[in-house]
N, C-alpha and C positions, 0 to 999 in steps of 0.2 A: 454586765453587772447579773450577778445572781439574785433571787429573789432576798435572802436571808442577808445580803451587803445592803439593799436597799431599804431594808426594814431596819436597821441598825443604824445607817446615815440618816434616816428620818425621826430616828428616837434622837439621834444625838443634836439632830441640827432643833429640836424642839426643845431642850435644853438650853436655858441664858448661858452657861459658860461656852457653847460650841454655837450658837445661834449668831446669825450675823447681826443681829441687834444690841447684844453684848460690846461690839465692836465700833458699834458708831461712833461718831467724832462729831463735833457741834460742825456746822453746816457755816460755809463764810455766804455774807450777805451785802449787799453794795445798800448804802442810805440812799443814794440815788432814785433805786428800785422803789423803794416804800414813798407810798400817799397818803395824805391824810385825807384819809375816807369816813371820818366821822367827824358829829361837828364839834369833838372836843378830842383833844387829843394830848398828850401829855409826856415829855422825856424827863425821865430822873436819873442826877449825874451823880453816880457812885461812884466816889475816887476816897472815901475816907476810908483809913482804919478801923475805928470805934466800932467795936460790934453794938453799942447802944443807937448807935445813928444807922445803923444798918437795919435794927430792929424798928425803930421809928418809922425808917425809907418804908418799910415792910408794911408798916400800921396806915402810912397815910395811902398808898396803892389798896388796901382792902377799904378804907374808907370811900374813897374814888366809886371804886366799885360797886361798893353798896348803896352809894346816892343813886346811880344811876341802874341799881338791879342788878349789879353783874351782866348788864347786856352789852357786849362786844361791838353791837352794832351802834350804839349811844358813845361810847369811849373807846380810844384806842390808847394802849400805854406800852410806854418802852423803855427799860429801864438799861441804860449805857454804863459798864464796869470797865473801870479806868485804873491803873496803880495799883494799892493796897484795896479797894473795891474789890478787885478780881477773887481775893482768898475767900470770900461769903460763898462764895460758890466753887469752890474748887473740890473735887470726889477727895480728897488727901491733903493735908499739908505738909508730908511727910518731901523733902530734898525742894522743898521751898524757902523764902527768907522768912516764910512767917508759920516754920515749922516748931518750936519752942511754945507758940500763941496755942493757948486752950480754947480752941473755937470748936463749939459741935457744927461741923459743916453740912452732916447730913440733914441736923433738923432744918437750915438755911435752904438746902436743895428741895426737900420735899418742901417747904412753905412755896418756892418759889416755884416748882413742879406743877405744884396746886393752882397756883395762880395765871400758869400757858391755858389752863383749860377756860379760864375767862381773856383769854388772847393779849394776855398781859407776855410781851417779849423781852429775852434778857439778851442783851450784847455785849460781847468781851472783847476790848480794844487788843488787836493783832499785836501793837506795837511795843503792849505791856507783855503781852506772853514774851514777846523776843527778848524783851530789858530784861525781865526778870529771869530768863533761860527755863520757860515755861514749855506745856506744849497743849494742844488742844485738847489728846486726848485727859487733860487734866480736870476738865470740863464736862459737864455730863451734856449730852446730846441733844438737850432742847433748848441749849444755849448757839446765840447764833454769833459768827466772830467776823467785826469789821475791821480793816484795815486802821484807821486809828479813828477812837473813841472821842476825841475831843473836836474833829471834822466831823462826825458823824451827829453830834449834839448840835452842831454850829446848824448843818443840812435839816435837821430835824425841825428848829426855830424857824429859819428860813421859809419853809411850807407851812409854819402856824401851828407846830407843838409848842405847848407852854412848857417850862423850864421850871423844875423843883429841885432843889439840893436839901437833903436833910440836915438841920444844924444842931 
């Protein structure tokens, strides 16, 4: 390859549209591989369609992190999104069952991504992806996909994770 092509290829790969990271998918995860490696651990069950409940859940998470000085060595938090709860982390609601809803998913994704810097994980149920004809590409790459969200919640609880669901 000549030098000009190499420079062009290098330049193009630095642009998000052409870089590998812009095509990243959420990775798959098995709940069996997750350990409760902190004294305090919480699993949040997000299966509700109401945006106010999603916001309340995010406030609960922020409050927990604040209590532990946002130290991921003191608390582990995993949010498992099932059914309509996945819509808040979708890049776009177009071509989804929720496309007529006015939800600022970019705001929710931004907040969720911020929380990942403190070790919070967001898991998406693959059964929901299949049942609602969604794709992994519909979710940001910081999300992880579990085969069955409800089984993941049960498994995390059996490992000592506290269960919380915003009301």
